[in-house]
C-alpha positions in Angstrom: 121.0 97.0 141.1 121.2 98.4 137.7 117.7 99.5 137.7 118.5 101.4 141.1 121.3 103.0 139.5 119.1 104.1 136.4 116.5 105.4 138.8 119.0 107.3 140.7 120.5 108.7 137.3 117.1 109.8 136.3 116.5 111.7 139.6 119.8 113.4 139.4 119.0 114.4 135.8 115.7 115.9 136.9 117.6 117.9 139.8 120.2 119.4 137.5 117.5 120.4 134.9 115.8 122.3 138.0 119.3 124.0 138.1 118.9 125.7 134.9 117.5 128.9 136.1 116.1 131.1 133.5 116.0 134.2 135.6 119.6 134.1 136.7 120.8 133.2 133.0 118.8 135.8 131.0 119.3 138.7 133.5 123.0 137.9 133.0 122.9 137.4 129.6 120.7 140.3 128.7 121.2 142.9 131.3 124.7 142.0 132.4 123.1 141.8 136.0 121.9 139.2 138.4 118.3 139.3 139.4 119.3 138.1 143.0 120.6 141.7 143.4 117.5 143.2 143.4 113.9 143.1 145.2 113.1 139.9 147.1 116.6 138.8 145.9 114.8 135.6 144.5 115.7 134.2 141.1 112.4 133.7 139.8 109.8 135.2 137.4 107.9 137.3 139.9 111.3 139.3 140.9 112.0 139.6 137.2 108.8 141.2 136.3 109.2 143.6 139.3 112.6 144.7 138.4 112.9 144.4 134.8 110.1 144.1 132.3 107.0 142.1 131.4 108.4 140.4 128.6 111.4 139.2 130.3 109.3 138.1 133.3 106.9 136.2 130.8 109.7 134.3 129.1 111.1 133.5 132.6 107.6 132.1 133.8 107.2 129.9 130.6 110.7 128.5 130.7 110.4 127.7 134.6 106.9 125.7 133.8 108.6 124.1 130.7 111.4 123.0 132.8 109.3 121.4 135.3 107.2 119.7 132.4 110.6 118.5 130.8 111.6 116.9 134.0 108.7 114.8 134.1 108.8 113.8 130.5 112.2 112.8 130.8 111.4 110.6 133.7 108.7 109.2 132.2 110.4 108.2 129.0 113.3 106.8 131.0 110.8 104.7 133.1 109.3 103.2 129.7 112.7 102.9 128.1 114.7 101.1 130.9 111.2 99.4 132.2 112.0 100.9 135.9 109.8 99.5 138.6 107.9 101.7 141.0 107.2 104.3 138.1 104.8 106.4 140.4 107.7 106.8 143.0 110.3 108.0 140.5 107.9 110.2 138.7 107.2 112.1 142.0 111.0 111.8 143.1 111.7 113.7 140.1 109.1 116.0 140.6 110.7 116.6 143.9 114.2 116.7 142.7 113.4 119.7 140.0 112.0 121.6 142.8 114.9 121.2 144.8 117.3 121.8 141.8 115.3 125.3 141.3 115.5 126.3 144.8 119.1 125.1 145.6 120.8 125.1 142.3 124.4 123.7 142.2 125.2 125.6 139.4 124.4 129.2 141.0 125.8 128.8 144.8 122.6 127.0 145.7 120.8 130.5 145.7 117.7 129.9 143.5 114.1 130.6 143.2 110.9 129.3 145.0 109.7 126.8 142.5 106.2 127.6 142.0 106.2 127.8 138.2 108.5 124.6 138.4 106.1 122.6 140.6 103.3 124.0 138.2 105.0 122.2 135.2 105.2 119.2 136.9 101.6 119.0 138.2 100.4 119.9 134.7 101.4 116.5 133.7 101.2 114.6 136.9 98.0 116.0 138.5 96.2 118.4 135.9 93.1 118.6 137.9 94.9 119.5 141.1 96.9 122.1 139.3 93.6 123.3 137.9 92.2 123.9 141.2 95.5 125.4 142.7 95.5 127.9 139.7 91.7 128.9 140.4 92.7 129.5 144.2 95.7 131.5 143.1 93.5 133.7 141.0 90.7 134.3 143.5 93.2 135.5 146.1 95.4 137.4 144.1 92.2 139.5 142.9 91.7 139.9 146.6 94.9 141.0 148.2 97.2 141.5 145.1 100.2 139.8 146.6 101.8 137.1 144.5 103.7 135.3 147.2 100.8 134.8 149.5 98.6 133.9 146.7 101.2 131.3 145.5 101.4 129.9 149.2 97.5 129.6 149.2 97.4 128.0 145.8 100.2 125.5 147.0 98.2 124.7 150.3 95.3 124.0 148.3 96.9 121.1 146.6 96.4 119.1 150.0 92.5 119.0 150.5 92.1 119.0 146.5 94.2 116.1 146.7 92.1 114.1 149.4 88.8 115.2 147.7 89.8 114.0 144.1 91.6 110.8 145.7 88.4 109.8 147.9 86.1 110.7 144.5 88.3 108.2 142.5 88.9 105.8 145.5 92.8 106.1 145.0 94.7 107.5 147.9 98.2 106.5 147.2 102.1 107.5 148.2 102.1 110.3 145.7 100.2 112.5 148.3 103.6 112.5 150.4 105.8 114.0 147.5 103.0 116.7 147.0 103.2 117.5 150.6 106.9 117.7 150.7 106.9 119.9 147.6 104.2 122.0 149.3 106.3 122.3 152.5 109.4 123.5 150.3 107.0 126.4 148.6 105.4 127.4 152.0 109.1 127.5 153.6 110.6 129.3 150.7 107.7 131.9 151.0 107.9 132.8 155.0 109.5 136.2 154.5 106.4 136.9 152.3 104.2 135.6 154.7 105.8 137.4 157.7 105.4 140.9 155.7 101.8 140.1 154.8 101.1 139.6 158.7 102.8 142.3 159.8 
């Protein structure tokens, strides 16, 4: 029972880390404004780039990536300290939790960002090879169409075949795929508006 409570607490902390949204905090503190009032109404780095400046957008992007990394590092430290079982599940549930926190932050009326950068931060620790492939896909698609949202969706979707290729090579298909699939689904759903605009 104690281990279960500790695991739930770790996942809750991961969610709360995700709820700390740099785009909202910085635009309110520096510009006395809310990034969600402009452009796509999204509280993420891309909307900050478009509606403020490159410097602020870069800071938000880096902080969003670091936020994802922090959630996983925290989870791994807690797993080691409390000797929690099912470590792979807890790590990936924290991955899912921090992404949900970014998209639906309790501190900001559950209106957040699309979690691409935060998911990237998580995957840099959990699956560095997969995120390397996804980044390559993002760059190639962006060079072709110059649309960040659609490029992000393509990069996210590339995680699925990439996972299976890497897993088959290593002979190690695990439950972690389900968590990756859940995060990819969240990213696609949050980008539906972008996809509709592109297709039309």
